[in-house]
Structures are given as C-alpha cells and as structure tokens.
C-alpha positions in Angstrom: -128.1 -21.8 -20.0 -125.6 -23.1 -17.5 -123.3 -23.6 -20.4 -123.5 -20.0 -21.5 -122.8 -18.7 -18.0 -119.7 -20.8 -17.8 -118.5 -19.5 -21.1 -119.0 -15.9 -20.0 -117.1 -16.5 -16.7 -114.2 -18.1 -18.6 -113.9 -15.2 -21.1 -114.0 -12.7 -18.2 -111.2 -14.5 -16.4 -109.1 -14.6 -19.6 -109.6 -10.9 -20.1 -108.5 -10.0 -16.6 -105.5 -12.3 -16.9 -104.5 -10.7 -20.2 -104.8 -7.2 -18.7 -102.5 -7.9 -15.8 -100.0 -9.8 -18.0 -99.8 -6.9 -20.4 -99.1 -4.4 -17.6 -96.5 -6.7 -16.1 -94.4 -7.2 -19.2 -94.8 -3.5 -20.1 -93.2 -2.5 -16.7 -90.4 -5.0 -17.3 -89.5 -3.5 -20.6 -89.6 0.0 -19.2 -87.2 -1.1 -16.4 -84.8 -2.4 -19.0 -84.5 0.8 -20.9 -81.0 2.2 -20.1 -81.1 5.6 -18.6 -78.5 8.1 -20.0 -75.4 8.1 -17.8 -75.4 10.8 -15.1 -72.4 13.0 -14.7 -70.7 12.1 -11.4 -70.2 15.2 -9.3 -67.0 14.7 -7.4 -65.7 17.2 -4.9 -61.9 17.0 -4.4 -60.0 19.2 -1.9 -56.4 19.7 -3.1 -53.9 20.2 -0.3 -51.8 23.3 -0.9 -48.3 22.6 0.3 -46.4 25.7 1.0 -42.7 25.1 0.6 -41.0 27.0 3.4 -37.3 27.6 3.3 -35.4 26.9 6.6 -33.9 29.9 8.2 -30.2 30.2 8.6 -28.4 30.6 12.0 -25.3 32.6 12.4 -22.9 30.7 14.6 -20.2 32.7 16.4 -16.7 32.1 15.1 -15.6 31.5 18.8 -18.0 29.3 20.8 -18.7 30.0 24.4 -16.7 27.0 25.5 -13.7 28.1 23.4 -13.9 31.6 24.9 -14.1 30.3 28.5 -11.2 27.9 27.9 -9.1 30.7 26.4 -9.5 32.7 29.6 -8.9 29.9 32.1 -5.8 28.6 30.3 -3.8 31.4 32.0 -5.0 30.4 35.5 -2.2 28.8 37.6 -2.8 25.1 38.4 -2.5 25.9 42.1 -5.4 28.3 41.8 -8.1 25.8 41.1 -11.0 26.3 43.4 -11.8 23.1 45.4 -13.0 24.7 48.6 -13.7 28.1 50.0 -12.5 31.2 48.2 -10.6 32.0 51.4 -8.4 28.9 50.8 -6.9 30.6 47.8 -3.9 32.9 47.9 -4.2 36.6 47.1 -2.5 36.1 43.8 -5.0 33.3 42.9 -8.0 35.4 43.9 -6.7 38.3 41.7 -6.4 35.9 38.7 -10.0 34.7 39.3 -11.2 38.4 39.5 -9.6 39.2 36.1 -11.2 36.1 34.4 -14.6 36.6 35.9 -14.7 40.3 35.1 -13.9 39.5 31.4 -16.7 37.0 31.3 -19.1 39.5 32.9 -18.1 42.1 30.2 -18.9 39.7 27.4 -22.1 38.3 28.9 -24.6 40.4 27.0 -23.1 39.2 23.7 -23.5 35.5 24.7 -26.9 35.9 26.3 -28.2 37.4 23.1 -26.5 34.5 21.2 -28.4 32.0 23.4 -31.7 33.9 22.8 -31.2 33.8 19.0 -30.5 30.0 19.2 -33.8 29.4 21.1 -35.8 31.5 18.6 -34.2 29.7 15.7 -35.0 26.3 17.2 -38.6 27.2 17.8 -39.1 28.4 14.2 -37.2 25.6 12.5 -37.2 22.5 14.7 -39.1 20.4 12.2 -36.4 20.9 9.6 -33.3 20.4 11.8 -31.1 17.4 11.3 -29.8 15.4 14.3 -26.4 16.9 13.7 -27.8 20.5 13.8 -29.7 19.7 17.0 -26.6 18.4 18.7 -24.8 21.6 17.7 -27.4 24.1 18.7 -28.9 22.8 21.9 -25.8 23.3 24.0 -26.1 27.0 23.3 -29.3 27.0 25.3 -27.3 26.4 28.5 -25.2 29.5 28.2 -27.6 31.5 30.3 -27.3 29.2 33.3 -23.5 29.1 33.0 -23.1 32.9 32.8 -25.4 33.3 35.8 -23.0 31.0 37.8 -20.0 33.0 36.7 -21.7 36.2 37.8 -22.4 34.7 41.2 -18.7 33.8 41.5 -17.7 37.3 40.6 -19.8 38.7 43.5 -18.3 36.1 45.8 -14.7 37.0 44.8 -15.4 40.7 45.2 -16.8 40.1 48.7 -13.7 38.2 49.7 -11.4 40.9 48.5 -13.5 43.5 50.4 -13.3 41.4 53.5 -9.5 41.1 53.2 -9.1 44.8 52.6 -11.0 45.5 55.8 -8.6 43.5 57.9 -6.5 45.5 60.3 -3.0 46.2 59.0 -1.5 46.0 62.5 -2.8 42.5 63.3 -0.4 40.1 64.8 1.1 37.9 62.1 2.9 34.6 63.0 5.0 32.5 60.6 6.2 29.0 61.4 8.3 26.6 59.5 6.8 23.4 58.1 9.0 21.5 60.6 7.4 23.5 63.5 3.9 22.9 62.2 4.6 19.2 61.9 6.1 19.0 65.4 3.0 20.8 66.8 1.0 17.7 66.0 2.9 15.5 68.4 1.1 15.3 71.7 2.6 12.0 72.8 -0.1 9.6 71.5 -1.0 7.9 68.2 -4.7 8.2 69.2 -4.8 11.6 67.4 -4.2 10.0 64.0 -6.5 7.0 64.7 -9.2 9.3 66.0 -10.0 6.6 68.6 -12.0 4.6 66.1 -12.6 0.9 66.7 -13.4 -1.8 64.2 -16.7 -3.0 65.7 -19.4 -1.5 67.9 -20.3 -3.2 71.2 -23.6 -4.9 71.0 -24.1 -4.7 74.7 -24.9 -1.0 74.9 -28.5 -0.3 74.0 -28.4 3.3 75.4 -28.3 6.3 73.0 -25.1 7.6 74.6 -21.8 6.0 75.7 -20.5 7.6 78.9 -17.1 7.3 80.7 -16.9 5.7 84.1 -14.5 6.6 86.9 -14.7 10.4 86.3 -13.5 13.1 88.7 -15.7 15.0 91.2 -16.3 18.6 90.4 -13.3 20.9 91.2 -13.9 24.7 91.2 -10.2 25.3 90.6 -10.4 23.5 87.3 -12.5 23.7 84.2 -14.8 20.6 84.4 -16.0 18.9 81.2 -17.9 15.7 80.4 -17.9 13.4 77.5 -20.8 11.7 75.6 -20.5 9.6 72.4 -23.5 8.6 70.4 -23.7 4.8 70.7 -24.0 4.2 66.9 -20.6 5.8 66.4 -17.6 3.4 66.6 -15.5 5.5 68.9 -13.8 4.1 72.0 -14.8 6.3 75.0 -11.7 5.5 77.1 -9.4 6.4 74.2 -11.4 9.6 73.6 -11.2 10.4 77.4 -7.4 10.3 77.3 -7.1 12.1 74.0 -9.2 15.1 75.1 -7.2 15.4 78.3 -4.0 15.6 76.4 -5.3 18.2 74.0 -7.0 20.4 76.6 -4.1 20.4 79.0 -1.3 20.8 76.5 1.2 23.5 77.1 0.4 25.0 73.7 -3.3 25.2 74.5 -5.9 27.1 76.3 -4.4 26.6 79.8 -2.0 29.5 78.9 -5.1 31.8 78.9 -7.4 30.3 81.5 -4.7 29.6 84.1 -6.6 26.5 84.9 -6.4 22.9 84.0 -9.2 20.8 82.5 -10.6 17.6 84.0 -13.3 15.1 83.1 -16.3 14.9 85.3 -19.9 13.6 85.1 -22.4 15.5 82.9 -24.1 16.7 86.1 -20.9 18.2 87.5 -19.5 19.6 84.3 -19.1 23.2 83.1 -19.6 22.0 79.5 -20.0 18.7 77.6 -18.2 17.3 74.6 -20.7 15.4 72.4 -19.6 13.3 69.5 -22.6 12.7 67.2 -23.7 11.7 63.7 -24.3 14.5 61.2 -28.1 14.1 61.7 -27.9 14.3 65.5 -25.4 17.2 65.2 -27.9 19.2 63.2 -30.5 18.5 65.8 -28.4 19.4 68.8 -26.9 22.5 67.2 -30.3 24.0 66.2 -31.0 26.9 65.6 -27.4 27.0 64.4 -27.2 25.6 60.9 -24.6 22.9 60.6 -26.1 21.3 57.4 -24.8 17.9 58.2 -21.1 18.9 57.7 -20.1 21.3 60.5 -19.7 21.1 64.3 -20.8 23.7 66.8 -20.8 25.1 70.3 -24.4 25.5 71.5 -24.6 27.0 74.9 -22.7 24.6 77.3 -22.4 21.8 74.7 -19.7 21.3 72.2 -21.1 19.0 69.4 -18.4 17.4 67.3 -19.7 16.2 63.9 -18.5 12.6 63.3 -18.2 13.4 59.6 -15.7 16.1 60.3 -13.8 14.2 63.0 -13.4 11.3 60.5 -12.8 13.1 57.2 -11.2 16.5 58.1 -11.4 19.5 55.8 -10.2 20.4 52.3 -7.4 22.9 53.3 -5.9 20.4 55.7 -5.3 17.8 53.0 -4.3 14.5 54.6 -3.2 16.2 57.8 -6.0 14.8 59.9 -4.0 15.3 63.1 -3.8 19.0 62.8 -7.5 19.2 61.9 -8.6 17.3 65.0 -6.5 19.5 67.2 -8.1 22.5 65.5 -11.6 21.2 65.9 -11.3 20.6 69.7 -9.5 23.8 70.3 -11.7 25.9 68.1 -15.0 24.9 69.7 -13.4 25.1 73.2 -12.4 28.7 72.3 -16.0 29.5 71.6 -17.0 28.2 75.0 -14.3 30.4 76.6 -15.8 33.5 74.8 -13.5 33.9 71.8 -15.0 35.1 68.4 -14.0 34.1 64.9 -10.9 35.6 63.3 -9.6 35.9 59.8 -6.2 35.0 58.2 -3.9 37.9 59.0 -1.6 37.4 56.1 -1.0 34.9 53.3 1.6 32.3 54.4 1.1 32.8 58.1 -0.4 30.2 60.4 -4.1 30.4 60.7 -5.7 31.5 64.0 -7.4 28.6 65.8 -10.6 30.8 65.9 -10.6 31.1 62.2 -13.3 28.9 60.5 -10.6 26.7 59.0 -13.2 24.0 58.1 -14.5 26.5 55.5 -11.0 27.5 54.2 -7.8 29.1 55.4 -7.6 32.0 52.9 -3.9 31.5 52.2 -2.9 30.8 55.8 -1.4 27.5 56.8 -3.8 25.3 58.8 -2.9 25.2 62.5 -4.5 23.7 65.6 -3.3 25.7 68.6 -4.5 29.1 70.0 -1.3 30.9 69.4 -2.8 34.2 68.3 -5.3 34.1 71.2 -2.4 33.5 73.7 -0.5 36.5 72.3 -3.7 38.6 72.4 -4.6 37.6 75.9 -1.1 38.2 77.3 0.4 41.1 75.3 -2.4 43.2 73.7 -3.5 46.2 75.6 
C-alpha cells in the first residue's frame, strides 16, 4: 500500500511539472512571434525662410562734408576763428555770416538725409557690409554738426547787432605799431619775465606770501597791498617793484586820479592785489564766474589768475608784456569805477576797459587807459 501511494504522488508531481513546462514554452514561442512593423509617426517642423531683399539707400551726389568744404574754401585764412568772435575783423564776420546763412538755408535737406540714413540702418543693419557701415554711419552725425552751425549763426548775428549799436561818435584812437611796441617799455625786464622764479622757497608754510617794509597809510595817495599764494613761484619783491612801475606810469591811471599809488599793509590798504591759482581765483571771485581762466575785481580785492598772468590771451599772441599791462590796468580801472567798453573801430587800439582777454573785435591789443584819460579830461 505504501508502494501505491508513492506511485500516485510521483505521477501527480510529473503532471504538475508537465503543465508548467508546457505553459512556459508556449509563452516563449508567443514572444518570438514577430509583430508587424508599426509605422513611425514623425513630426517635422520645416523652417520657412523668407528671402528679404535689402532696401536701397539714395546717397546724395554731394556729401555734407563736400558741401561744407565748398563753402569754407572762400573764407580768408586770416578769418579762422581761434578765439572770440570779437577778435575777428568786420570783413571776416561778414564772411562767416554768409557761410553760416547758406548752411542754415540747406539744413532741412541734410537733416532729412540724416533721418533717412538712420531708418535705412534700422531696417537693414543685418545685411550691411562693413564698407556700407563705414559709409553710412557718418551721416548720423549731421544733426549734431548742423546744430553747432546754427548756434554759431546766432552768435555772429548777436556780434553784428552789438557792433551796430555802438555809438558813431565814440572816440577812436589809432597808433602805429612802433608806438604800441614802445608803450610796453616801462624800464624793467620784469614785465616780460612776469617775476617768476625757478624754485619755490620751502621755508614759507603760510598760505600767502606778503611783502615786508611797506609804507604807512597815506590819505593823499591810493594805498594798495600785495598777496601772493605761496604755491605760485612768483617773487614778491619783484612783483612789488613791477606793480609800482605800472600803477605810477605817466601813461596810466594817475592821469585820472591825480594821485600816486603806494604799497601798504593789507590792513592799511584801499584795495589788495592777490595773485592766485585758477582754483583759488574762482573761490575768491565768487559769485563772479571766472571758470578757472579769468581774473576779477571783487569788492576791494583784485584777484589775478596765475594762468592768465603766465599764458596771456589769444588776441595778444606772443605779446605777453602788453597783456600784463592790460590785466593790471583793467582790473584797477574796475576798482576806480570804470565799466566795460567795446572796440570803437576796427584797426584802432582797444580800450583798456574792453574785455580783451575774451577778444579785441578787430582792435589792436593795448594796455594803457588812453580812452579813459580822454573821456575823463575832455568829454562833457
């Protein structure tokens, strides 16, 4: 009986094994059956390139530079503007007026040309070659250049208006070049040297250099003092002597004041000459605007800008002696109550109270108060 049970168990085991084996191999065969190929669904976006033709730009037959050069070719060489408009002769100013008026008459044409160039660049910049860029970009600057010419036209018109308003019966004084040259001689070479020294003294730590051995106050004279900023390499003794020679010269203000000038202390003075750096000049002249390049008279102080004392002004050329005479006498004139004047006529000597540092308007630079002497002694 035991044997029969063993046989039955063995047969059952074989049956179960056969069943699972059959299912296993059946699944394997089914997996090996090739499925029909599926159609691959591909989605492709095709870039549509729009071929855009570059616009064309109509260049003017005559460029702006060529047009401007054609106008200025007729300007006299002597009429080149290097300083103030007032430094030019009447003939030169008229030449400038003609040229600038022609530019102003043509500005709408060239401004539109500049606008067209900008629009063309914006619409076509990605297609432009380097050569085309180099040709078209300068056209953008026409606006700015035309605006500057328009400003110059206004300046010239204002100068002409100012000149036309000058009195026709003003005193006019002409001097020969020899007389003007002789007027620079005041008996010392310090005028041309400007009293500059090679090295600064290291001993003086004060802000200002003062002069010793000055005179006591004298009510019968005009009393002035002298201060020099320590960082300026000017010799105070030399400057003391130079100022005395200028202020008491027979061609100077003594012809009007009837008094001589003498150096005193700052405390005893009627006014003070101060030689200062451009920065200090701006500070001491405030609220007057000297902009680092001008001198001034501010109440009882005459502040001489070291830049001007050393370099002079455009219309004086290399004649630094005449300029220094002018600078001292001009600011002293303000202290004595004299206002600014204009050039009375082209070719005449300039009044000392004219702002010659800014230009002489066709007059010849001059450093003595000749017109003021005539006005004080002979005008009604």
